C-alpha positions as CSV (number, residue, x, y, z in Angstrom):
1,X,-31.4,-11.5,-9.3
2,X,-31.5,-7.9,-8.2
3,X,-35.0,-6.6,-7.1
4,X,-36.4,-3.6,-9.0
5,X,-36.5,-1.5,-5.7
6,X,-32.7,-2.2,-5.2
7,X,-31.9,-1.8,-8.9
8,X,-33.5,1.7,-8.8
9,X,-31.2,2.7,-5.9
10,X,-28.0,1.4,-7.7
11,X,-29.0,3.3,-10.8
12,X,-29.3,6.4,-8.8
13,X,-26.0,5.9,-7.0
14,X,-24.1,5.2,-10.2
15,X,-25.7,8.3,-11.8
16,X,-24.5,10.5,-8.9
17,X,-20.9,8.8,-8.9
18,X,-20.5,9.5,-12.7
19,X,-21.8,13.0,-12.3
20,X,-19.1,13.6,-9.5
21,X,-16.5,12.2,-11.8
22,X,-17.3,14.6,-14.4
23,X,-16.4,17.6,-12.1
24,X,-13.5,16.2,-10.3
25,X,-10.0,17.4,-11.1
26,X,-8.0,14.4,-9.7
27,X,-7.5,11.7,-12.2
28,X,-7.2,9.1,-9.6
29,X,-10.5,10.1,-8.1
30,X,-12.3,10.1,-11.3
31,X,-11.0,6.8,-12.1
32,X,-12.2,5.3,-8.7
33,X,-15.6,6.9,-9.1
34,X,-16.3,5.5,-12.6
35,X,-15.1,2.1,-11.6
36,X,-17.4,2.1,-8.5
37,X,-20.3,3.1,-10.6
38,X,-19.5,0.3,-13.0
39,X,-19.0,-2.2,-10.1
40,X,-22.3,-1.4,-8.3
41,X,-24.0,-2.1,-11.7
42,X,-22.2,-5.3,-12.4
43,X,-21.6,-6.5,-8.9
44,X,-18.0,-7.2,-9.7
45,X,-15.7,-5.1,-7.6
46,X,-12.0,-6.1,-8.5
47,X,-11.4,-3.2,-10.7
48,X,-13.0,-0.6,-8.3
49,X,-10.9,-2.2,-5.4
50,X,-7.7,-1.6,-7.3
51,X,-8.8,1.9,-8.3
52,X,-9.6,2.7,-4.7
53,X,-6.3,1.6,-3.5
54,X,-4.5,3.6,-6.2
55,X,-6.4,6.7,-5.1
56,X,-4.0,7.9,-2.5
57,X,-3.5,11.6,-3.4
58,X,-6.9,13.0,-2.4
59,X,-7.8,14.6,0.8
60,X,-11.3,13.2,0.6
61,X,-12.1,9.5,0.7
62,X,-15.4,7.7,-0.2
63,X,-16.1,4.2,0.8
64,X,-19.4,2.9,-0.8
65,X,-20.8,-0.4,-1.6
66,X,-21.7,-3.9,-0.3
67,X,-18.7,-4.5,1.9
68,X,-19.3,-6.9,5.0
69,X,-21.4,-10.1,5.4
70,X,-22.0,-9.5,9.2
71,X,-25.8,-9.2,8.6
72,X,-26.0,-12.7,6.9
73,X,-25.9,-15.1,9.7
74,X,-27.4,-18.0,7.6
75,X,-24.7,-18.5,5.1
76,X,-22.4,-15.5,5.6
77,X,-22.4,-14.6,1.9
78,X,-24.7,-11.5,1.4
79,X,-23.2,-8.2,1.8
80,X,-24.9,-5.0,3.1
81,X,-24.5,-1.7,1.5
82,X,-22.8,1.2,3.4
83,X,-21.0,4.5,2.7
84,X,-18.4,6.6,4.5
85,X,-17.4,10.1,3.5
86,X,-13.9,10.8,5.1
87,X,-11.4,13.7,5.4
88,X,-7.8,12.7,5.5
89,X,-5.4,13.9,8.3
90,X,-2.3,14.2,6.1
91,X,0.2,14.5,9.0
92,X,-1.0,11.4,10.8
93,X,-1.3,9.5,7.5
94,X,2.4,10.1,6.8
95,X,3.1,8.9,10.3
96,X,1.3,5.6,9.8
97,X,2.5,4.9,6.4
98,X,6.0,4.1,7.8
99,X,4.4,0.7,8.9
100,X,3.2,-0.4,5.5
101,X,6.6,-1.5,4.3
102,X,6.9,-3.8,7.2
103,X,3.8,-6.0,6.5
104,X,5.9,-8.9,5.1
105,X,7.8,-8.7,8.5
106,X,4.5,-8.6,10.5
107,X,3.3,-11.6,8.4
108,X,6.5,-13.7,9.0
109,X,6.2,-12.9,12.7
110,X,2.7,-14.3,13.2
111,X,2.3,-17.1,15.8
112,X,2.0,-20.9,15.0
113,X,2.9,-23.1,12.1
114,X,4.7,-21.1,9.2
115,X,2.6,-23.0,6.8
116,X,-0.4,-21.2,8.1
117,X,0.9,-17.8,7.1
118,X,2.1,-18.3,3.5
119,X,-0.1,-15.4,2.1
120,X,2.0,-12.4,0.8
121,X,0.3,-9.1,1.5
122,X,0.1,-6.9,-1.7
123,X,2.7,-4.2,-2.1
124,X,0.0,-1.6,-2.8
125,X,-1.2,-1.4,0.8
126,X,-1.6,1.8,2.6
127,X,-2.8,3.4,6.0
128,X,-4.9,6.5,6.2
129,X,-5.9,8.4,9.3
130,X,-9.2,10.3,8.7
131,X,-12.0,12.1,10.3
132,X,-15.4,10.7,9.5
133,X,-17.9,13.3,8.0
134,X,-20.7,10.9,7.4
135,X,-21.9,7.2,7.8
136,X,-24.8,5.7,5.8
137,X,-26.5,2.4,5.5
138,X,-25.1,-0.5,7.4
139,X,-22.2,1.8,8.7
140,X,-24.9,3.9,10.7
141,X,-26.9,1.0,11.8
142,X,-26.0,-0.2,15.3
143,X,-22.3,-0.4,16.3
144,X,-20.3,2.4,14.8
145,X,-17.0,1.2,13.4
146,X,-13.8,3.1,14.4
147,X,-11.6,1.7,11.5
148,X,-11.8,0.0,8.1
149,X,-9.6,-2.5,6.3
150,X,-10.7,-3.1,2.8
151,X,-11.2,-4.3,0.0
152,X,-12.3,-7.9,1.4
153,X,-11.7,-9.3,-2.1
154,X,-8.9,-11.8,-1.6
155,X,-7.7,-11.4,-5.2
156,X,-7.2,-7.5,-4.7
157,X,-5.5,-8.2,-1.4
158,X,-3.0,-10.6,-3.1
159,X,-2.5,-8.4,-6.2
160,X,-2.5,-4.9,-4.6
161,X,-3.0,-5.2,-0.8
162,X,-5.5,-3.4,1.4
163,X,-6.2,0.2,2.9
164,X,-6.6,0.6,6.6
165,X,-8.4,3.7,7.6
166,X,-8.5,4.9,11.2
167,X,-11.4,7.1,11.9
168,X,-9.7,9.4,14.4
169,X,-12.7,11.4,15.6
170,X,-14.8,8.4,16.3
171,X,-11.8,6.7,18.1
172,X,-11.6,9.7,20.3
173,X,-15.2,9.8,21.0
174,X,-15.4,5.9,21.8
175,X,-12.4,6.2,24.2
176,X,-13.7,9.2,26.0
177,X,-17.3,8.2,26.2
178,X,-17.1,4.5,26.4
179,X,-13.7,2.6,26.7
180,X,-12.2,4.8,29.6
181,X,-15.4,5.0,31.6
182,X,-15.9,1.2,31.2
183,X,-12.2,0.6,32.3
184,X,-12.7,2.5,35.4
185,X,-15.6,0.4,36.4
186,X,-14.1,-2.9,35.3
187,X,-10.4,-2.8,36.3
188,X,-8.7,-2.8,39.6
189,X,-6.8,0.4,40.6
190,X,-3.4,-0.6,39.2
191,X,-4.7,-1.7,35.8
192,X,-7.1,1.3,35.5
193,X,-4.0,3.5,35.7
194,X,-2.9,2.0,32.5
195,X,-5.9,3.1,30.4
196,X,-4.6,5.3,27.4
197,X,-6.0,6.9,24.5
198,X,-2.8,6.6,22.6
199,X,-2.7,2.8,23.4
200,X,-6.4,2.6,22.1
201,X,-5.4,4.4,18.9
202,X,-2.5,2.1,18.1
203,X,-4.4,-1.0,19.2
204,X,-7.1,0.0,16.7
205,X,-4.6,0.7,14.0
206,X,-2.8,-2.7,14.2
207,X,-6.2,-4.6,14.7
208,X,-7.0,-3.3,11.2
209,X,-3.5,-4.2,9.8
210,X,-4.1,-7.6,11.0
211,X,-7.1,-8.1,8.8
212,X,-4.6,-8.0,5.9
213,X,-2.4,-10.8,7.4
214,X,-2.7,-14.5,7.8
215,X,-4.1,-16.6,4.8
216,X,-6.9,-15.8,2.3
217,X,-7.0,-19.2,0.6
218,X,-7.2,-22.5,2.4
219,X,-4.1,-24.9,2.0
220,X,-6.1,-28.0,1.2
221,X,-8.0,-26.8,-1.9
222,X,-11.2,-25.9,-0.1
223,X,-11.3,-22.5,-1.7
224,X,-11.2,-19.1,0.1
225,X,-11.3,-18.9,4.0
226,X,-14.7,-17.3,3.6
227,X,-16.1,-20.0,1.4
228,X,-14.6,-22.9,3.6
229,X,-15.7,-21.6,7.0
230,X,-19.1,-20.2,5.8
231,X,-21.1,-18.5,8.5
232,X,-18.2,-18.8,11.0
233,X,-15.8,-17.0,8.7
234,X,-16.6,-13.6,9.9
235,X,-16.2,-14.5,13.7
236,X,-12.9,-16.1,13.0
237,X,-11.8,-13.0,11.0
238,X,-12.6,-10.8,13.9
239,X,-10.9,-13.2,16.2
240,X,-7.7,-13.1,14.2
241,X,-7.6,-9.3,13.9
242,X,-8.4,-8.7,17.7
243,X,-5.6,-11.3,18.7
244,X,-3.0,-10.6,16.2
245,X,-3.4,-6.8,16.3
246,X,-2.6,-6.5,20.0
247,X,0.3,-9.1,19.5
248,X,1.7,-6.8,17.0
249,X,1.5,-3.9,19.3
250,X,3.3,-5.8,22.0
251,X,5.9,-6.9,19.6
252,X,6.7,-3.4,18.5
253,X,6.7,-2.2,22.2
254,X,9.4,-4.8,22.9
255,X,11.5,-3.4,20.0
256,X,10.7,0.3,20.9
257,X,9.4,0.7,17.4
258,X,6.3,2.5,18.4
259,X,7.6,5.9,19.4
260,X,4.7,7.0,21.5
261,X,4.3,7.6,25.2
262,X,2.4,4.4,26.3
263,X,3.7,1.0,27.6
264,X,2.8,-2.6,26.8
265,X,0.8,-2.6,30.1
266,X,-1.3,0.4,28.8
267,X,-1.8,-1.5,25.5
268,X,-3.0,-4.6,27.3
269,X,-5.3,-3.0,29.9
270,X,-6.7,-0.8,27.4
271,X,-7.4,-3.7,25.1
272,X,-9.0,-5.6,27.9
273,X,-11.4,-2.8,28.8
274,X,-12.3,-2.4,25.2
275,X,-12.9,-6.1,24.8
276,X,-15.4,-6.3,27.6
277,X,-17.2,-3.1,26.7
278,X,-17.5,-4.3,23.0
279,X,-18.6,-7.8,24.2
280,X,-21.8,-5.9,25.0
281,X,-22.6,-6.0,21.4
282,X,-23.8,-9.4,22.2
283,X,-23.9,-12.9,20.7
284,X,-25.9,-11.7,17.8
285,X,-22.9,-10.1,16.1
286,X,-19.8,-11.7,15.0
287,X,-17.6,-9.0,16.7
288,X,-19.6,-9.6,19.9
289,X,-19.1,-13.3,19.6
290,X,-15.4,-12.9,19.0
291,X,-14.8,-10.7,22.0
292,X,-16.7,-13.2,24.1
293,X,-14.5,-16.0,22.9
294,X,-11.3,-13.9,23.7
295,X,-12.7,-13.1,27.1
296,X,-13.6,-16.7,28.0
297,X,-10.3,-17.9,26.6
298,X,-8.3,-15.5,28.7
299,X,-10.4,-16.3,31.7
300,X,-9.8,-20.2,31.1
301,X,-6.1,-19.5,31.1
302,X,-6.2,-17.5,34.4
303,X,-4.7,-14.4,32.5
304,X,-7.4,-12.2,33.9
305,X,-9.0,-12.6,37.3
306,X,-12.4,-11.2,38.6
307,X,-12.0,-10.4,42.4
308,X,-14.7,-9.9,45.0
309,X,-15.1,-6.3,44.3
310,X,-16.2,-7.2,40.8
311,X,-13.0,-5.6,39.3
312,X,-10.3,-7.5,37.2
313,X,-6.8,-8.0,38.0
314,X,-4.6,-8.6,34.9
315,X,-1.5,-10.8,34.4
316,X,0.1,-9.0,31.4
317,X,2.7,-11.8,30.6
318,X,0.0,-14.5,30.7
319,X,-2.4,-12.3,28.6
320,X,0.2,-12.0,25.8
321,X,1.0,-15.8,25.8
322,X,-2.6,-16.8,26.0
323,X,-3.5,-14.5,23.1
324,X,-0.7,-16.0,21.0
325,X,-2.0,-19.5,21.5
326,X,-5.5,-18.4,20.5
327,X,-4.1,-16.5,17.5
328,X,-2.2,-19.5,16.4
329,X,-5.3,-21.7,16.7
330,X,-7.4,-19.2,14.6
331,X,-4.8,-19.0,11.9
332,X,-4.5,-22.9,11.7
333,X,-8.5,-23.0,11.4
334,X,-8.6,-20.3,8.6
335,X,-5.7,-22.1,6.6
336,X,-7.2,-25.6,7.0
337,X,-10.8,-24.4,6.3
338,X,-12.0,-26.6,9.2
339,X,-15.7,-25.7,9.4
340,X,-16.6,-28.4,11.8
341,X,-14.0,-27.3,14.3
342,X,-14.8,-23.6,13.7
343,X,-18.5,-24.1,14.5
344,X,-17.9,-26.3,17.5
345,X,-15.2,-23.9,18.8
346,X,-17.5,-20.8,18.4
347,X,-20.4,-22.6,20.1
348,X,-18.3,-23.6,22.9
349,X,-16.6,-20.2,23.8
350,X,-19.0,-17.6,22.5
351,X,-21.5,-17.7,25.3
352,X,-21.7,-14.8,27.7
353,X,-20.3,-15.8,31.0
354,X,-21.8,-15.0,34.5
355,X,-18.9,-12.8,35.2
356,X,-19.6,-10.8,31.9
357,X,-23.3,-10.6,32.9
358,X,-22.4,-9.2,36.2
359,X,-20.0,-6.7,34.5
360,X,-22.9,-5.7,32.2
361,X,-24.9,-5.0,35.3
362,X,-22.3,-2.8,36.7
363,X,-21.6,-0.9,33.6
364,X,-25.4,-0.2,33.4
365,X,-25.5,1.0,37.0
366,X,-22.8,3.4,36.2
367,X,-24.3,4.8,33.1
368,X,-21.7,3.7,30.7
369,X,-23.2,3.6,27.2
370,X,-22.6,0.4,25.1
371,X,-21.7,2.7,22.0
372,X,-21.9,6.2,20.7
373,X,-24.6,7.6,18.4
374,X,-24.1,10.2,15.7
375,X,-26.4,13.4,15.4
376,X,-26.3,14.5,11.9
377,X,-27.7,18.0,12.0
378,X,-29.0,19.6,8.8
379,X,-28.7,23.4,8.2
């Protein structure tokens, strides 16, 4: 039951979307705006998800609606409203799109039992590179996302695919003001030399691609992964993306299929620096819990070692192997819908370690911010 207050906001948004559709000159944009207005009113988003994926000929993009369940930490069902206004970088988008046709290949190469990767990504997937012009609602509350992979609707993903959007200007800002400074504090001299803005961009790209891989429905009739895992579903989805994504980058580096000037060591060192800095988001967010789990898992396996100076030495081969094992475990948990295991595993591994608490203190002493903030100036 929608409250009167919320209904008034929905009515207003739908009115503006239809007014915008009346003056647009692109049929695909008009179709999307009208479909989204209908979706907001009916709370059914399949048609608008398809229309959004088909809208690939516009320089502007608009993401609007209730998307993520991150704020619902009771049942993991309710979605918060948010909006993004984006401007496409067409040259970088063309470069990224070469990887879309390889989604079935990426799916086939996922670690673990082949039975746990039987999902076939939709053929309509695409990847855009954009500059963010405006964030609103949940998007501008707290952590600022640097990439999107939508729609979350499993039926849309199977029938059409997903759209990955990299928010270039936000990615650059996060690397320059947060990730790189954090890495200089956290990593020993050799590892710190591997911090790379290019690696951060491509790590982010394939983390989002990874959201569209794996499975969406359980294999034992327990419904969707989201329904089966409940409140733990979002943490495991972030775990999947943050492990599978970096593994894809490593595989593509092995094949020389990413034609950019950075190494596998660059990718893994930058990944670890970003992992620890985003672990600062805390146990109150699914992303923070997922990053804490990965940190604790890598530490348990001895893939990362904190020395007496408070800086980390990285064993790159051990990191890749350990992340592969964790990714396989996550994919199995999603495919089997094992909520009991998911809950126990998350409880066991998501606590912030004493090493991390010391890292947090060091980052604070050095004045490294936890995240960026936007200053929207009106004229």
